[in-house]
mmCIF file of the N, C-alpha and C atoms, coordinates in Angstrom:
data_MODEL
# 
_entry.id   MODEL 
# 
loop_
_atom_site.group_PDB 
_atom_site.id 
_atom_site.type_symbol 
_atom_site.label_atom_id 
_atom_site.label_alt_id 
_atom_site.label_comp_id 
_atom_site.label_asym_id 
_atom_site.label_entity_id 
_atom_site.label_seq_id 
_atom_site.pdbx_PDB_ins_code 
_atom_site.Cartn_x 
_atom_site.Cartn_y 
_atom_site.Cartn_z 
_atom_site.occupancy 
_atom_site.B_iso_or_equiv 
_atom_site.pdbx_formal_charge 
_atom_site.auth_seq_id 
_atom_site.auth_comp_id 
_atom_site.auth_asym_id 
_atom_site.auth_atom_id 
_atom_site.pdbx_PDB_model_num 
ATOM 1   N N  . MET A 1 1  ? 128.108 103.104 118.388 1.00 0.00 ? 1  MET A N  1 
ATOM 2   C CA . MET A 1 1  ? 127.417 102.292 117.418 1.00 0.00 ? 1  MET A CA 1 
ATOM 3   C C  . MET A 1 1  ? 127.991 102.529 116.030 1.00 0.00 ? 1  MET A C  1 
ATOM 4   N N  . SER A 1 2  ? 127.968 101.504 115.243 1.00 0.00 ? 2  SER A N  1 
ATOM 5   C CA . SER A 1 2  ? 128.413 101.596 113.858 1.00 0.00 ? 2  SER A CA 1 
ATOM 6   C C  . SER A 1 2  ? 127.396 102.394 113.055 1.00 0.00 ? 2  SER A C  1 
ATOM 7   N N  . SER A 1 3  ? 127.851 103.105 112.051 1.00 0.00 ? 3  SER A N  1 
ATOM 8   C CA . SER A 1 3  ? 126.927 103.847 111.200 1.00 0.00 ? 3  SER A CA 1 
ATOM 9   C C  . SER A 1 3  ? 126.348 102.963 110.102 1.00 0.00 ? 3  SER A C  1 
ATOM 10  N N  . GLU A 1 4  ? 126.862 101.741 109.970 1.00 0.00 ? 4  GLU A N  1 
ATOM 11  C CA . GLU A 1 4  ? 126.359 100.815 108.953 1.00 0.00 ? 4  GLU A CA 1 
ATOM 12  C C  . GLU A 1 4  ? 125.037 100.220 109.413 1.00 0.00 ? 4  GLU A C  1 
ATOM 13  N N  . LEU A 1 5  ? 123.997 100.341 108.586 1.00 0.00 ? 5  LEU A N  1 
ATOM 14  C CA . LEU A 1 5  ? 122.680 99.812  108.920 1.00 0.00 ? 5  LEU A CA 1 
ATOM 15  C C  . LEU A 1 5  ? 122.484 98.473  108.238 1.00 0.00 ? 5  LEU A C  1 
ATOM 16  N N  . VAL A 1 6  ? 121.898 97.552  108.950 1.00 0.00 ? 6  VAL A N  1 
ATOM 17  C CA . VAL A 1 6  ? 121.571 96.247  108.402 1.00 0.00 ? 6  VAL A CA 1 
ATOM 18  C C  . VAL A 1 6  ? 120.059 96.113  108.457 1.00 0.00 ? 6  VAL A C  1 
ATOM 19  N N  . TRP A 1 7  ? 119.406 95.981  107.305 1.00 0.00 ? 7  TRP A N  1 
ATOM 20  C CA . TRP A 1 7  ? 117.952 95.943  107.239 1.00 0.00 ? 7  TRP A CA 1 
ATOM 21  C C  . TRP A 1 7  ? 117.452 94.510  107.244 1.00 0.00 ? 7  TRP A C  1 
ATOM 22  N N  . PHE A 1 8  ? 116.383 94.270  107.978 1.00 0.00 ? 8  PHE A N  1 
ATOM 23  C CA . PHE A 1 8  ? 115.732 92.972  108.036 1.00 0.00 ? 8  PHE A CA 1 
ATOM 24  C C  . PHE A 1 8  ? 114.263 93.163  107.721 1.00 0.00 ? 8  PHE A C  1 
ATOM 25  N N  . LYS A 1 9  ? 113.760 92.433  106.750 1.00 0.00 ? 9  LYS A N  1 
ATOM 26  C CA . LYS A 1 9  ? 112.366 92.520  106.365 1.00 0.00 ? 9  LYS A CA 1 
ATOM 27  C C  . LYS A 1 9  ? 111.539 91.570  107.212 1.00 0.00 ? 9  LYS A C  1 
ATOM 28  N N  . SER A 1 10 ? 110.348 91.986  107.562 1.00 0.00 ? 10 SER A N  1 
ATOM 29  C CA . SER A 1 10 ? 109.456 91.165  108.362 1.00 0.00 ? 10 SER A CA 1 
ATOM 30  C C  . SER A 1 10 ? 109.199 89.822  107.682 1.00 0.00 ? 10 SER A C  1 
ATOM 31  N N  . SER A 1 11 ? 109.168 88.763  108.482 1.00 0.00 ? 11 SER A N  1 
ATOM 32  C CA . SER A 1 11 ? 108.885 87.437  107.928 1.00 0.00 ? 11 SER A CA 1 
ATOM 33  C C  . SER A 1 11 ? 107.423 87.325  107.497 1.00 0.00 ? 11 SER A C  1 
ATOM 34  N N  . HIS A 1 12 ? 106.595 88.295  107.878 1.00 0.00 ? 12 HIS A N  1 
ATOM 35  C CA . HIS A 1 12 ? 105.184 88.295  107.482 1.00 0.00 ? 12 HIS A CA 1 
ATOM 36  C C  . HIS A 1 12 ? 104.964 89.011  106.156 1.00 0.00 ? 12 HIS A C  1 
ATOM 37  N N  . SER A 1 13 ? 106.006 89.535  105.561 1.00 0.00 ? 13 SER A N  1 
ATOM 38  C CA . SER A 1 13 ? 105.902 90.238  104.284 1.00 0.00 ? 13 SER A CA 1 
ATOM 39  C C  . SER A 1 13 ? 105.918 89.248  103.134 1.00 0.00 ? 13 SER A C  1 
ATOM 40  N N  . SER A 1 14 ? 105.193 89.596  102.099 1.00 0.00 ? 14 SER A N  1 
ATOM 41  C CA . SER A 1 14 ? 105.207 88.749  100.903 1.00 0.00 ? 14 SER A CA 1 
ATOM 42  C C  . SER A 1 14 ? 106.004 89.462  99.820  1.00 0.00 ? 14 SER A C  1 
ATOM 43  N N  . ASN A 1 15 ? 106.291 88.765  98.759  1.00 0.00 ? 15 ASN A N  1 
ATOM 44  C CA . ASN A 1 15 ? 106.992 89.360  97.628  1.00 0.00 ? 15 ASN A CA 1 
ATOM 45  C C  . ASN A 1 15 ? 106.022 90.021  96.657  1.00 0.00 ? 15 ASN A C  1 
ATOM 46  N N  . GLU A 1 16 ? 104.746 90.090  97.032  1.00 0.00 ? 16 GLU A N  1 
ATOM 47  C CA . GLU A 1 16 ? 103.718 90.637  96.151  1.00 0.00 ? 16 GLU A CA 1 
ATOM 48  C C  . GLU A 1 16 ? 103.381 92.086  96.494  1.00 0.00 ? 16 GLU A C  1 
ATOM 49  N N  . GLY A 1 17 ? 104.227 92.762  97.253  1.00 0.00 ? 17 GLY A N  1 
ATOM 50  C CA . GLY A 1 17 ? 104.018 94.169  97.529  1.00 0.00 ? 17 GLY A CA 1 
ATOM 51  C C  . GLY A 1 17 ? 103.049 94.466  98.655  1.00 0.00 ? 17 GLY A C  1 
ATOM 52  N N  . GLY A 1 18 ? 102.749 93.482  99.478  1.00 0.00 ? 18 GLY A N  1 
ATOM 53  C CA . GLY A 1 18 ? 101.857 93.703  100.615 1.00 0.00 ? 18 GLY A CA 1 
ATOM 54  C C  . GLY A 1 18 ? 102.533 94.520  101.697 1.00 0.00 ? 18 GLY A C  1 
ATOM 55  N N  . GLU A 1 19 ? 101.810 94.745  102.769 1.00 0.00 ? 19 GLU A N  1 
ATOM 56  C CA . GLU A 1 19 ? 102.370 95.504  103.872 1.00 0.00 ? 19 GLU A CA 1 
ATOM 57  C C  . GLU A 1 19 ? 103.574 94.774  104.449 1.00 0.00 ? 19 GLU A C  1 
ATOM 58  N N  . CYS A 1 20 ? 104.600 95.539  104.764 1.00 0.00 ? 20 CYS A N  1 
ATOM 59  C CA . CYS A 1 20 ? 105.773 94.937  105.365 1.00 0.00 ? 20 CYS A CA 1 
ATOM 60  C C  . CYS A 1 20 ? 106.422 95.929  106.320 1.00 0.00 ? 20 CYS A C  1 
ATOM 61  N N  . VAL A 1 21 ? 107.222 95.417  107.193 1.00 0.00 ? 21 VAL A N  1 
ATOM 62  C CA . VAL A 1 21 ? 107.947 96.237  108.148 1.00 0.00 ? 21 VAL A CA 1 
ATOM 63  C C  . VAL A 1 21 ? 109.410 95.875  108.035 1.00 0.00 ? 21 VAL A C  1 
ATOM 64  N N  . GLU A 1 22 ? 110.247 96.873  107.969 1.00 0.00 ? 22 GLU A N  1 
ATOM 65  C CA . GLU A 1 22 ? 111.683 96.647  107.966 1.00 0.00 ? 22 GLU A CA 1 
ATOM 66  C C  . GLU A 1 22 ? 112.282 97.440  109.112 1.00 0.00 ? 22 GLU A C  1 
ATOM 67  N N  . ILE A 1 23 ? 113.325 96.898  109.695 1.00 0.00 ? 23 ILE A N  1 
ATOM 68  C CA . ILE A 1 23 ? 113.999 97.590  110.782 1.00 0.00 ? 23 ILE A CA 1 
ATOM 69  C C  . ILE A 1 23 ? 115.499 97.470  110.569 1.00 0.00 ? 23 ILE A C  1 
ATOM 70  N N  . ALA A 1 24 ? 116.212 98.517  110.894 1.00 0.00 ? 24 ALA A N  1 
ATOM 71  C CA . ALA A 1 24 ? 117.664 98.535  110.716 1.00 0.00 ? 24 ALA A CA 1 
ATOM 72  C C  . ALA A 1 24 ? 118.334 98.373  112.073 1.00 0.00 ? 24 ALA A C  1 
ATOM 73  N N  . TRP A 1 25 ? 119.136 97.343  112.218 1.00 0.00 ? 25 TRP A N  1 
ATOM 74  C CA . TRP A 1 25 ? 119.893 97.099  113.448 1.00 0.00 ? 25 TRP A CA 1 
ATOM 75  C C  . TRP A 1 25 ? 121.312 97.599  113.250 1.00 0.00 ? 25 TRP A C  1 
ATOM 76  N N  . ARG A 1 26 ? 121.852 98.286  114.255 1.00 0.00 ? 26 ARG A N  1 
ATOM 77  C CA . ARG A 1 26 ? 123.234 98.753  114.220 1.00 0.00 ? 26 ARG A CA 1 
ATOM 78  C C  . ARG A 1 26 ? 123.997 98.036  115.330 1.00 0.00 ? 26 ARG A C  1 
ATOM 79  N N  . LYS A 1 27 ? 125.135 97.474  114.970 1.00 0.00 ? 27 LYS A N  1 
ATOM 80  C CA . LYS A 1 27 ? 125.965 96.763  115.941 1.00 0.00 ? 27 LYS A CA 1 
ATOM 81  C C  . LYS A 1 27 ? 126.899 97.745  116.631 1.00 0.00 ? 27 LYS A C  1 
ATOM 82  N N  . SER A 1 28 ? 127.074 97.578  117.922 1.00 0.00 ? 28 SER A N  1 
ATOM 83  C CA . SER A 1 28 ? 127.960 98.448  118.693 1.00 0.00 ? 28 SER A CA 1 
ATOM 84  C C  . SER A 1 28 ? 129.374 98.403  118.137 1.00 0.00 ? 28 SER A C  1 
ATOM 85  N N  . THR A 1 29 ? 130.019 99.560  118.052 1.00 0.00 ? 29 THR A N  1 
ATOM 86  C CA . THR A 1 29 ? 131.407 99.606  117.607 1.00 0.00 ? 29 THR A CA 1 
ATOM 87  C C  . THR A 1 29 ? 132.339 99.012  118.651 1.00 0.00 ? 29 THR A C  1 
ATOM 88  N N  . HIS A 1 30 ? 131.847 98.821  119.870 1.00 0.00 ? 30 HIS A N  1 
ATOM 89  C CA . HIS A 1 30 ? 132.637 98.198  120.936 1.00 0.00 ? 30 HIS A CA 1 
ATOM 90  C C  . HIS A 1 30 ? 132.536 96.677  120.897 1.00 0.00 ? 30 HIS A C  1 
ATOM 91  N N  . SER A 1 31 ? 131.727 96.145  119.995 1.00 0.00 ? 31 SER A N  1 
ATOM 92  C CA . SER A 1 31 ? 131.586 94.705  119.853 1.00 0.00 ? 31 SER A CA 1 
ATOM 93  C C  . SER A 1 31 ? 132.720 94.179  118.985 1.00 0.00 ? 31 SER A C  1 
ATOM 94  N N  . GLY A 1 32 ? 133.421 93.216  119.475 1.00 0.00 ? 32 GLY A N  1 
ATOM 95  C CA . GLY A 1 32 ? 134.500 92.611  118.703 1.00 0.00 ? 32 GLY A CA 1 
ATOM 96  C C  . GLY A 1 32 ? 134.002 91.424  117.920 1.00 0.00 ? 32 GLY A C  1 
ATOM 97  N N  . ASP A 1 33 ? 134.868 90.886  117.102 1.00 0.00 ? 33 ASP A N  1 
ATOM 98  C CA . ASP A 1 33 ? 134.526 89.693  116.341 1.00 0.00 ? 33 ASP A CA 1 
ATOM 99  C C  . ASP A 1 33 ? 134.903 88.423  117.095 1.00 0.00 ? 33 ASP A C  1 
ATOM 100 N N  . GLU A 1 34 ? 135.350 88.556  118.329 1.00 0.00 ? 34 GLU A N  1 
ATOM 101 C CA . GLU A 1 34 ? 135.791 87.398  119.105 1.00 0.00 ? 34 GLU A CA 1 
ATOM 102 C C  . GLU A 1 34 ? 134.643 86.683  119.792 1.00 0.00 ? 34 GLU A C  1 
ATOM 103 N N  . GLY A 1 35 ? 133.401 87.158  119.634 1.00 0.00 ? 35 GLY A N  1 
ATOM 104 C CA . GLY A 1 35 ? 132.263 86.501  120.271 1.00 0.00 ? 35 GLY A CA 1 
ATOM 105 C C  . GLY A 1 35 ? 132.008 87.003  121.675 1.00 0.00 ? 35 GLY A C  1 
ATOM 106 N N  . GLY A 1 36 ? 132.492 88.169  122.012 1.00 0.00 ? 36 GLY A N  1 
ATOM 107 C CA . GLY A 1 36 ? 132.274 88.738  123.332 1.00 0.00 ? 36 GLY A CA 1 
ATOM 108 C C  . GLY A 1 36 ? 130.877 89.307  123.476 1.00 0.00 ? 36 GLY A C  1 
ATOM 109 N N  . ALA A 1 37 ? 130.690 90.125  124.501 1.00 0.00 ? 37 ALA A N  1 
ATOM 110 C CA . ALA A 1 37 ? 129.392 90.742  124.755 1.00 0.00 ? 37 ALA A CA 1 
ATOM 111 C C  . ALA A 1 37 ? 129.097 91.763  123.658 1.00 0.00 ? 37 ALA A C  1 
ATOM 112 N N  . CYS A 1 38 ? 128.083 91.495  122.851 1.00 0.00 ? 38 CYS A N  1 
ATOM 113 C CA . CYS A 1 38 ? 127.755 92.348  121.717 1.00 0.00 ? 38 CYS A CA 1 
ATOM 114 C C  . CYS A 1 38 ? 126.280 92.715  121.762 1.00 0.00 ? 38 CYS A C  1 
ATOM 115 N N  . VAL A 1 39 ? 125.989 93.951  121.419 1.00 0.00 ? 39 VAL A N  1 
ATOM 116 C CA . VAL A 1 39 ? 124.596 94.378  121.334 1.00 0.00 ? 39 VAL A CA 1 
ATOM 117 C C  . VAL A 1 39 ? 124.360 95.055  120.004 1.00 0.00 ? 39 VAL A C  1 
ATOM 118 N N  . GLU A 1 40 ? 123.103 94.997  119.579 1.00 0.00 ? 40 GLU A N  1 
ATOM 119 C CA . GLU A 1 40 ? 122.655 95.717  118.402 1.00 0.00 ? 40 GLU A CA 1 
ATOM 120 C C  . GLU A 1 40 ? 121.463 96.564  118.816 1.00 0.00 ? 40 GLU A C  1 
ATOM 121 N N  . VAL A 1 41 ? 121.333 97.721  118.192 1.00 0.00 ? 41 VAL A N  1 
ATOM 122 C CA . VAL A 1 41 ? 120.269 98.666  118.522 1.00 0.00 ? 41 VAL A CA 1 
ATOM 123 C C  . VAL A 1 41 ? 119.536 99.046  117.248 1.00 0.00 ? 41 VAL A C  1 
ATOM 124 N N  . ALA A 1 42 ? 118.221 99.145  117.340 1.00 0.00 ? 42 ALA A N  1 
ATOM 125 C CA . ALA A 1 42 ? 117.394 99.629  116.232 1.00 0.00 ? 42 ALA A CA 1 
ATOM 126 C C  . ALA A 1 42 ? 116.449 100.678 116.791 1.00 0.00 ? 42 ALA A C  1 
ATOM 127 N N  . GLY A 1 43 ? 116.383 101.806 116.121 1.00 0.00 ? 43 GLY A N  1 
ATOM 128 C CA . GLY A 1 43 ? 115.525 102.876 116.599 1.00 0.00 ? 43 GLY A CA 1 
ATOM 129 C C  . GLY A 1 43 ? 114.374 103.164 115.664 1.00 0.00 ? 43 GLY A C  1 
ATOM 130 N N  . THR A 1 44 ? 113.235 103.470 116.243 1.00 0.00 ? 44 THR A N  1 
ATOM 131 C CA . THR A 1 44 ? 112.078 103.954 115.502 1.00 0.00 ? 44 THR A CA 1 
ATOM 132 C C  . THR A 1 44 ? 111.642 105.248 116.181 1.00 0.00 ? 44 THR A C  1 
ATOM 133 N N  . THR A 1 45 ? 110.638 105.892 115.671 1.00 0.00 ? 45 THR A N  1 
ATOM 134 C CA . THR A 1 45 ? 110.171 107.116 116.316 1.00 0.00 ? 45 THR A CA 1 
ATOM 135 C C  . THR A 1 45 ? 109.505 106.824 117.650 1.00 0.00 ? 45 THR A C  1 
ATOM 136 N N  . ALA A 1 46 ? 109.010 105.608 117.839 1.00 0.00 ? 46 ALA A N  1 
ATOM 137 C CA . ALA A 1 46 ? 108.277 105.272 119.055 1.00 0.00 ? 46 ALA A CA 1 
ATOM 138 C C  . ALA A 1 46 ? 109.082 104.460 120.060 1.00 0.00 ? 46 ALA A C  1 
ATOM 139 N N  . ALA A 1 47 ? 110.167 103.814 119.630 1.00 0.00 ? 47 ALA A N  1 
ATOM 140 C CA . ALA A 1 47 ? 110.884 102.916 120.534 1.00 0.00 ? 47 ALA A CA 1 
ATOM 141 C C  . ALA A 1 47 ? 112.321 102.709 120.081 1.00 0.00 ? 47 ALA A C  1 
ATOM 142 N N  . VAL A 1 48 ? 113.138 102.268 121.026 1.00 0.00 ? 48 VAL A N  1 
ATOM 143 C CA . VAL A 1 48 ? 114.506 101.840 120.740 1.00 0.00 ? 48 VAL A CA 1 
ATOM 144 C C  . VAL A 1 48 ? 114.582 100.378 121.181 1.00 0.00 ? 48 VAL A C  1 
ATOM 145 N N  . LEU A 1 49 ? 115.002 99.516  120.264 1.00 0.00 ? 49 LEU A N  1 
ATOM 146 C CA . LEU A 1 49 ? 115.095 98.088  120.524 1.00 0.00 ? 49 LEU A CA 1 
ATOM 147 C C  . LEU A 1 49 ? 116.558 97.701  120.700 1.00 0.00 ? 49 LEU A C  1 
ATOM 148 N N  . VAL A 1 50 ? 116.828 96.796  121.640 1.00 0.00 ? 50 VAL A N  1 
ATOM 149 C CA . VAL A 1 50 ? 118.192 96.336  121.915 1.00 0.00 ? 50 VAL A CA 1 
ATOM 150 C C  . VAL A 1 50 ? 118.156 94.815  121.962 1.00 0.00 ? 50 VAL A C  1 
ATOM 151 N N  . ARG A 1 51 ? 119.127 94.176  121.292 1.00 0.00 ? 51 ARG A N  1 
ATOM 152 C CA . ARG A 1 51 ? 119.186 92.712  121.305 1.00 0.00 ? 51 ARG A CA 1 
ATOM 153 C C  . ARG A 1 51 ? 120.631 92.243  121.350 1.00 0.00 ? 51 ARG A C  1 
ATOM 154 N N  . ASP A 1 52 ? 120.794 90.978  121.673 1.00 0.00 ? 52 ASP A N  1 
ATOM 155 C CA . ASP A 1 52 ? 122.089 90.313  121.674 1.00 0.00 ? 52 ASP A CA 1 
ATOM 156 C C  . ASP A 1 52 ? 122.430 89.979  120.220 1.00 0.00 ? 52 ASP A C  1 
ATOM 157 N N  . SER A 1 53 ? 123.553 90.485  119.726 1.00 0.00 ? 53 SER A N  1 
ATOM 158 C CA . SER A 1 53 ? 123.890 90.263  118.320 1.00 0.00 ? 53 SER A CA 1 
ATOM 159 C C  . SER A 1 53 ? 124.207 88.805  118.004 1.00 0.00 ? 53 SER A C  1 
ATOM 160 N N  . LYS A 1 54 ? 124.480 88.004  119.037 1.00 0.00 ? 54 LYS A N  1 
ATOM 161 C CA . LYS A 1 54 ? 124.767 86.584  118.812 1.00 0.00 ? 54 LYS A CA 1 
ATOM 162 C C  . LYS A 1 54 ? 123.485 85.757  118.765 1.00 0.00 ? 54 LYS A C  1 
ATOM 163 N N  . ASP A 1 55 ? 122.346 86.354  119.142 1.00 0.00 ? 55 ASP A N  1 
ATOM 164 C CA . ASP A 1 55 ? 121.062 85.652  119.163 1.00 0.00 ? 55 ASP A CA 1 
ATOM 165 C C  . ASP A 1 55 ? 120.016 86.533  118.494 1.00 0.00 ? 55 ASP A C  1 
ATOM 166 N N  . LYS A 1 56 ? 120.163 86.726  117.191 1.00 0.00 ? 56 LYS A N  1 
ATOM 167 C CA . LYS A 1 56 ? 119.321 87.667  116.453 1.00 0.00 ? 56 LYS A CA 1 
ATOM 168 C C  . LYS A 1 56 ? 117.837 87.325  116.491 1.00 0.00 ? 56 LYS A C  1 
ATOM 169 N N  . SER A 1 57 ? 117.493 86.073  116.616 1.00 0.00 ? 57 SER A N  1 
ATOM 170 C CA . SER A 1 57 ? 116.081 85.694  116.660 1.00 0.00 ? 57 SER A CA 1 
ATOM 171 C C  . SER A 1 57 ? 115.563 85.599  118.095 1.00 0.00 ? 57 SER A C  1 
ATOM 172 N N  . GLY A 1 58 ? 116.418 85.883  119.053 1.00 0.00 ? 58 GLY A N  1 
ATOM 173 C CA . GLY A 1 58 ? 116.025 85.818  120.455 1.00 0.00 ? 58 GLY A CA 1 
ATOM 174 C C  . GLY A 1 58 ? 115.272 87.053  120.914 1.00 0.00 ? 58 GLY A C  1 
ATOM 175 N N  . PRO A 1 59 ? 115.086 87.193  122.204 1.00 0.00 ? 59 PRO A N  1 
ATOM 176 C CA . PRO A 1 59 ? 114.323 88.320  122.740 1.00 0.00 ? 59 PRO A CA 1 
ATOM 177 C C  . PRO A 1 59 ? 115.071 89.641  122.585 1.00 0.00 ? 59 PRO A C  1 
ATOM 178 N N  . HIS A 1 60 ? 114.341 90.729  122.715 1.00 0.00 ? 60 HIS A N  1 
ATOM 179 C CA . HIS A 1 60 ? 114.944 92.059  122.692 1.00 0.00 ? 60 HIS A CA 1 
ATOM 180 C C  . HIS A 1 60 ? 114.308 92.914  123.786 1.00 0.00 ? 60 HIS A C  1 
ATOM 181 N N  . LEU A 1 61 ? 115.002 93.962  124.168 1.00 0.00 ? 61 LEU A N  1 
ATOM 182 C CA . LEU A 1 61 ? 114.478 94.927  125.128 1.00 0.00 ? 61 LEU A CA 1 
ATOM 183 C C  . LEU A 1 61 ? 113.914 96.107  124.351 1.00 0.00 ? 61 LEU A C  1 
ATOM 184 N N  . THR A 1 62 ? 112.886 96.725  124.879 1.00 0.00 ? 62 THR A N  1 
ATOM 185 C CA . THR A 1 62 ? 112.273 97.886  124.253 1.00 0.00 ? 62 THR A CA 1 
ATOM 186 C C  . THR A 1 62 ? 112.295 99.057  125.224 1.00 0.00 ? 62 THR A C  1 
ATOM 187 N N  . PHE A 1 63 ? 112.798 100.193 124.769 1.00 0.00 ? 63 PHE A N  1 
ATOM 188 C CA . PHE A 1 63 ? 112.873 101.404 125.576 1.00 0.00 ? 63 PHE A CA 1 
ATOM 189 C C  . PHE A 1 63 ? 112.142 102.534 124.856 1.00 0.00 ? 63 PHE A C  1 
ATOM 190 N N  . THR A 1 64 ? 111.626 103.494 125.612 1.00 0.00 ? 64 THR A N  1 
ATOM 191 C CA . THR A 1 64 ? 111.151 104.720 124.983 1.00 0.00 ? 64 THR A CA 1 
ATOM 192 C C  . THR A 1 64 ? 112.396 105.486 124.549 1.00 0.00 ? 64 THR A C  1 
ATOM 193 N N  . PRO A 1 65 ? 112.282 106.343 123.544 1.00 0.00 ? 65 PRO A N  1 
ATOM 194 C CA . PRO A 1 65 ? 113.451 107.129 123.150 1.00 0.00 ? 65 PRO A CA 1 
ATOM 195 C C  . PRO A 1 65 ? 114.029 107.951 124.313 1.00 0.00 ? 65 PRO A C  1 
ATOM 196 N N  . ALA A 1 66 ? 113.180 108.510 125.168 1.00 0.00 ? 66 ALA A N  1 
ATOM 197 C CA . ALA A 1 66 ? 113.663 109.297 126.303 1.00 0.00 ? 66 ALA A CA 1 
ATOM 198 C C  . ALA A 1 66 ? 114.431 108.432 127.300 1.00 0.00 ? 66 ALA A C  1 
ATOM 199 N N  . ALA A 1 67 ? 113.928 107.230 127.572 1.00 0.00 ? 67 ALA A N  1 
ATOM 200 C CA . ALA A 1 67 ? 114.617 106.326 128.502 1.00 0.00 ? 67 ALA A CA 1 
ATOM 201 C C  . ALA A 1 67 ? 115.966 105.897 127.921 1.00 0.00 ? 67 ALA A C  1 
ATOM 202 N N  . TRP A 1 68 ? 116.031 105.639 126.614 1.00 0.00 ? 68 TRP A N  1 
ATOM 203 C CA . TRP A 1 68 ? 117.289 105.248 125.979 1.00 0.00 ? 68 TRP A CA 1 
ATOM 204 C C  . TRP A 1 68 ? 118.306 106.386 126.035 1.00 0.00 ? 68 TRP A C  1 
ATOM 205 N N  . GLU A 1 69 ? 117.849 107.602 125.748 1.00 0.00 ? 69 GLU A N  1 
ATOM 206 C CA . GLU A 1 69 ? 118.739 108.759 125.821 1.00 0.00 ? 69 GLU A CA 1 
ATOM 207 C C  . GLU A 1 69 ? 119.296 108.932 127.232 1.00 0.00 ? 69 GLU A C  1 
ATOM 208 N N  . ALA A 1 70 ? 118.454 108.739 128.237 1.00 0.00 ? 70 ALA A N  1 
ATOM 209 C CA . ALA A 1 70 ? 118.906 108.852 129.634 1.00 0.00 ? 70 ALA A CA 1 
ATOM 210 C C  . ALA A 1 70 ? 119.933 107.764 129.949 1.00 0.00 ? 70 ALA A C  1 
ATOM 211 N N  . PHE A 1 71 ? 119.693 106.536 129.481 1.00 0.00 ? 71 PHE A N  1 
ATOM 212 C CA . PHE A 1 71 ? 120.639 105.444 129.703 1.00 0.00 ? 71 PHE A CA 1 
ATOM 213 C C  . PHE A 1 71 ? 121.988 105.736 129.054 1.00 0.00 ? 71 PHE A C  1 
ATOM 214 N N  . VAL A 1 72 ? 121.959 106.169 127.804 1.00 0.00 ? 72 VAL A N  1 
ATOM 215 C CA . VAL A 1 72 ? 123.200 106.465 127.083 1.00 0.00 ? 72 VAL A CA 1 
ATOM 216 C C  . VAL A 1 72 ? 123.958 107.602 127.771 1.00 0.00 ? 72 VAL A C  1 
ATOM 217 N N  . ALA A 1 73 ? 123.255 108.634 128.210 1.00 0.00 ? 73 ALA A N  1 
ATOM 218 C CA . ALA A 1 73 ? 123.908 109.754 128.910 1.00 0.00 ? 73 ALA A CA 1 
ATOM 219 C C  . ALA A 1 73 ? 124.555 109.258 130.199 1.00 0.00 ? 73 ALA A C  1 
ATOM 220 N N  . TYR A 1 74 ? 123.866 108.397 130.931 1.00 0.00 ? 74 TYR A N  1 
ATOM 221 C CA . TYR A 1 74 ? 124.430 107.851 132.163 1.00 0.00 ? 74 TYR A CA 1 
ATOM 222 C C  . TYR A 1 74 ? 125.650 106.980 131.857 1.00 0.00 ? 74 TYR A C  1 
ATOM 223 N N  . ALA A 1 75 ? 125.542 106.135 130.852 1.00 0.00 ? 75 ALA A N  1 
ATOM 224 C CA . ALA A 1 75 ? 126.663 105.241 130.507 1.00 0.00 ? 75 ALA A CA 1 
ATOM 225 C C  . ALA A 1 75 ? 127.891 106.040 130.079 1.00 0.00 ? 75 ALA A C  1 
ATOM 226 N N  . ARG A 1 76 ? 127.689 107.119 129.364 1.00 0.00 ? 76 ARG A N  1 
ATOM 227 C CA . ARG A 1 76 ? 128.826 107.945 128.942 1.00 0.00 ? 76 ARG A CA 1 
ATOM 228 C C  . ARG A 1 76 ? 129.484 108.652 130.117 1.00 0.00 ? 76 ARG A C  1 
ATOM 229 N N  . SER A 1 77 ? 128.709 108.975 131.149 1.00 0.00 ? 77 SER A N  1 
ATOM 230 C CA . SER A 1 77 ? 129.260 109.700 132.287 1.00 0.00 ? 77 SER A CA 1 
ATOM 231 C C  . SER A 1 77 ? 129.937 108.784 133.293 1.00 0.00 ? 77 SER A C  1 
ATOM 232 N N  . ALA A 1 78 ? 129.693 107.491 133.198 1.00 0.00 ? 78 ALA A N  1 
ATOM 233 C CA . ALA A 1 78 ? 130.248 106.531 134.177 1.00 0.00 ? 78 ALA A CA 1 
ATOM 234 C C  . ALA A 1 78 ? 131.704 106.221 133.900 1.00 0.00 ? 78 ALA A C  1 
# 
């Protein structure tokens, strides 16, 4: 994953200082600019979110941090 964070503010946030949620998505360093298979990951203390970088407003997968760590360990060993 890239170390560059891209922050997105919740569409439910106002400019008047109300409650808002921001999340930082990181694009995989294995993702090329040619439009191939690309994923972005965002982590919180409670969950790890994964989405298709070509469809940012589309669905995402949600993993527990432990499940994500297990997946990454398996992927690295394969």
